[in-house]
N, C-alpha and C positions, 0 to 999 in steps of 0.2 A: 639490567634495569627493567622494571615492570612496564609492560606495554599495555595500556588500557584498551587498545584496539582488539585484543584477543578476547575481550569479555563477552562479545556477542557471537554465539555459535550459530550463525545464520545458516540456512538450510543447505547451501552448496557443499557443506562438509560431508554430506551423505555421499558414499562412494559411487552409487549409481548416478546420482544427479551430477556429481563432479565429472564423471566420465563423459556424460552426455554434453555437459558444458564445454568440455575440451573438443568434442566433435563439432560443436556449433561455433566456437569462437576462435579456434586456432587456424593457422594457415592450411592450405589444401593438403600438403603432404602430411603434416602432423595430425590433421583431422582424420585422414584415412587410417593412420596408425592407431589413433585413439578409438576409432570405430571398431577396428579389428580386436583391440584389447577389450573393449566393452562387451563385444559379442562373446568372447571367451569366458568372461566372468559373470555375465548376467543373462537371465532368461526374460525375454520381453513379456512373457505371460505372467511373470511374477514381480513386476516392478512396483515400486511405491507410487502413491498418487502424485507426488512432486515430479517424479520422472515421467509419469504419464502426461502431465501437462506440457512437457517439452516435446512430445512426439510430433505435433504438427510442424514445429520448427525443424525437427530432425528430418521429416519428409522433404521439406524444401531444401535442406542442405544436401541430403543424399541424392536428390534428383539431379543436382549438379555434379556431385563427386562420384557417385556409384550408380549410374542409371540402370545397371543390370542386377542390382542387389535383389535377392529373392524376397526380402522383407518389404520392399518398396510398395508393392501392391497393397499390403495390409496397412502400412502407414498412410497410404493415400486415402483409405476409408476414414481414418481419424481426421486427416486434413480436410476432406470434403464435408464431414459432419461439422467441423469447426467453422468452415466457410459458410455453410447454410445457416448455422445459429447466428453468426455475426451479422449476416445480411438482414436477418429478421430483426435483430436488436438494433441495427442501424436505422431501419425503417421506423421502428417504434420510437427511437430517440428523436428522429425528425418530427414526428407527430407531437410529442410532449413538449419539445423545445418551441415549436411553432405556437402551441397553446399558451405557454408561459409568456412568450414575446408579445403575442396578441393582447395579453392583459397587462402589459407594461412592466413585466419582469425582465431583468437583464441577466440571463444565464450565461455561464462560461463552462465549457466542457473540460473535464479532467480525465486523466488516466487512460483507460484502454482504447476508447474510440479515437482520440487524437493520435495515439501511438500507432494504431493500425493504418489510419488514413494518411498521415503525413510523414511517417518515418519508416515503418515496415513496408508500406505501400502494397500490402498483400493481406486481404481480409481472412485468409485461411491459416496463417502461421501461428496465431495466438488467440486462444479463446478469451473473450472478455465477458465477464459474468454479469455485469450490470452497467447501467447508464449513470455516470457520475457527473453531477451538475453542481456548480458553485453559484450561489446567488449572493448579492450584497447582504450584509448582516441586517441592514435597515429594511430589506425586502423579505426576510425569511418568514415573518409571520404571514404576510400576504401570499407568498408562494405556497406555504403549507395549507392555507385556507383554500387556495385554488385547487390544489391536489385533492383536498378533502371533498371538494365539490365536483370533482371529475368522476364520470360514471365508471371508468375502468380501473383507476388506481386506488388501492386500499393501503392504509397505514399498516406496517408490519407490527409495530409495538402496540400493546394494549391501550396505552395512553400517550398523549403528546410528550415529547422529551423537552426538558428545560434547555433553552438555548445557551445559557451560561455554564452548563455542565456537560454539554455534548457538542460535537462538531457537525452533526447532521442527523438525518432521519431516513429510514428505509421504507420504501413503498413497493408494492408489487402488483402486477396485472398480467393475467394469462401466462404465468410461468416466467415472466420477465421481472427484473428488479431495477428499481431506480433509487440511487442514493442521492438525496438532496442535501447538499452541504451548505452551511453558512460560515464554516471555517474549513479551509482546505485540508487541515490535519487535526487529529485530536490531541496532538502534542502542543498545539497553540490555541488555547481556548480563550484568549483575551482579545479585546476588540482591535487594538492597533498592532496586529500581527503581520502586517505586510500584504494581506490578501487584496487590499484595495489597489495595489500596484500590478496585480496579475493581468488586467486588461491592457496595460501599457506594453507588456511584453508578449502579448498573445498573438497567435496565428489565426487565420480565418479558415473556416471549414464549411463546405457545402454538403448538407444532408437532404437529399431530395430537393424540395424547393425552399429550404430554410438555410439561411446563412447565419452562422453562429461563431463567436470567438472561441478559441480553444487554447488551453495552456501552452505556452511556448516551450521550446526544447529544454532550456535550463531549469524551468519550473518542473517539467515532467521528470527530468533526470534527478533532481533533488527529491521529489516525492517518491520516486522508485527506490532510491537509496533508503529512505525512511521506512517504506512498506516492507522492504527486504530484511529489516532488522527488528521487526515487531515480534512481540511474544506470540501473537495469534497467526503467524505466517510460517509454520514449520514446513509447508509444502510449496513455497513460493520461489523456488530457484529461478523460475522464468523471469522474475523481476531483474535479475542480474543480466539476462539477455536484453531486457528493455534498456538498461543503462548503457550497455555496449552499443546497441543499435542507435541510440540517441547520439552517442559520441561519434560513431562512424558515419552517421547520416549528415552531420554538420562538422566535418573535420577541421575546417578553417574558420568557421563562423560561430561556434558555440560560445556563448557568453559565460565563461568560467567565473568572472567576477560576480555575476548574478548568483551563481550557485554558492559561492563563498559568502556572499552577503546574506542569503537566506539561512545558511547553516549557522552563521554567527549570530544573526538576529534572534533566531529561535532556539539557540543553545543546543544545536544538533550536529555540531562539528565532529564529535567523536563517531557518530553513526555514519556520517558521510565519509569520513576518513577511513573507517573500517571497510566499507564496501569498495571504495576506489583503490585503496592499497591492495586489497585482495585481488581485484581484477588486474591490477598492474603486475603483481608478483606472479600470479598463476597463468595469466593469458596474454601478458605483454600489451595490455591496453594503454594507450598513450594518454596520461593524465598529468596535469601540472604538479610539480613536486609539492607545493604548499597545500594542495588539496588531498594529499595522501597521508598526512600526519607523520609522526615519528615517535619512537619510544621516549617517554619522559615529557611529552608535550602536555601543556596545561589545558584543562577543559573545565567547563562550569560545574559546580557541585552537583546540580541535578543530573548531569550526564553520567557522573560517577555513580550516583545513587541508582539510576536506571541500569547501569552496567552490572551492578551487584544484585538487583532485584528482578529485572525484567524477564529473564529466562529461568529463574529459580522455580523449582516446584513449590506450589503453595504449601505453607505449613498450617499450624492451627489458626493463624490470623487470616488465612485465606488470601484474597486479593487486596486486602487493605493496604499493604505496602505499595502496590501498583497504583491504587487510587491516591495514595499520598504523593506519588510522583506526579500524577495528573494535577493534583492540587497545586503543587509547586509550579507547574507549567501554566496554570491559570493566571499567573502574574508575569508581567512583561520582563522582569529581570531573572526569571527562572528560579526564584526562591520565595518561600513564605515569610513575610515579615513577622516578627515576634508578636506584633499587635493583632495579627490575623490567624494565629495558630488555632485559636478557639473557634474559628469559622469553618474548620474542617467538617464537623458534623453537618453543618448547613450545606456544604458542598456535596456531601454524600446524599443528603436529603433530596437535593435537586437531581443528582446523577442517577439515583435509583427511581426517580419519577414519583416520589411520595408526596402526598398533599397535606399531611398533618403530623404533628409530633407523635400522636398515638400510633399511626401507621409506621413511623420511623422506628419507634421503640419495639413494636411487634416484629418488624422485619429484621432488626438487629438480633433480637432474641432467637428467632427461628434460625437465622443464619449461624449464630454461635452454637446453637444446639446441634445443627447438622454437622458443623465442622468438628465439634468436640466428639460426636459419635464416630465420625470418620477417622479421627485421630486415634481414638481408642481401638477401633477395629484394625487399623493399620499396625498399631503397636502390638496387638495380640497376634496378628498374622506373622 
């Protein structure tokens, strides 16, 4: 029987990453055996970027298992560099969160910083690349205006992004990045997507002298599963460690019903089941049976559409099939009504940040010409 969970070739299938995940996630005896096997097959000087991201976690694990390992001193350098970066980012996060709160915005922290502070409890084991903040949709315009008026933070995009076609906007300051979200995921671009309930399930985090709500463990787990199965995350095997850390940090209190509710509401059950069944099968992680899926299980049409398109190499139509998936997800039931099919060009108009029909036509013409030339070149090669 066809199993739709095999449709997402998420990054842990890389042999180096898979081997390091075995070191990180298995019991002590199996972990030592996995480390010896990895050392025989791989050269730490020639690992891929996804494996490199796991090195701070590897240092923390080997510090317990093999304190005399000759590689430990080199791994310690990666760990300390990560620790230094994360402390700087934490300080910068406290400043911008205090600024937004002072002006009446209600931010909520997502992803890396809550994971490190509340679940890993070690700021050196995982590099977090940016500050992820969710603001209520009704406050996104005000929050963006405040950032635009801030002396340090600059918008990454050349023009403001349309809130109905994007889930957030990237800002940067002095080498640090801030992702300001008005939707927690770009897989849920409609207003009533459940984000309003995140503060009800939130934890509290203290950053310097700022107290801020942070996404709770079930929300972080759900989001880590989704990020780990995205098209743009070929080097993000560390997100699987995030999922396992969240499960093991709350062994008796994790709200699995909340995870299932989010996956069902947002038509993302297939991707959550894919990650959790993989972690159970490969690493013995304890996950409720109904959250691991099964061959022949029924999923929403948009989930099957993504499974067919999300990781496929772009053809002559480029990323249009991916944008078509996003357009499906801009509706609460995960499918485009027949009466709204003709609204797809307008959705692209907003998503690409264009301001006129002339701009849209010129953009499409240039994109088609580039794609056609590339298609001809690849065919000739």
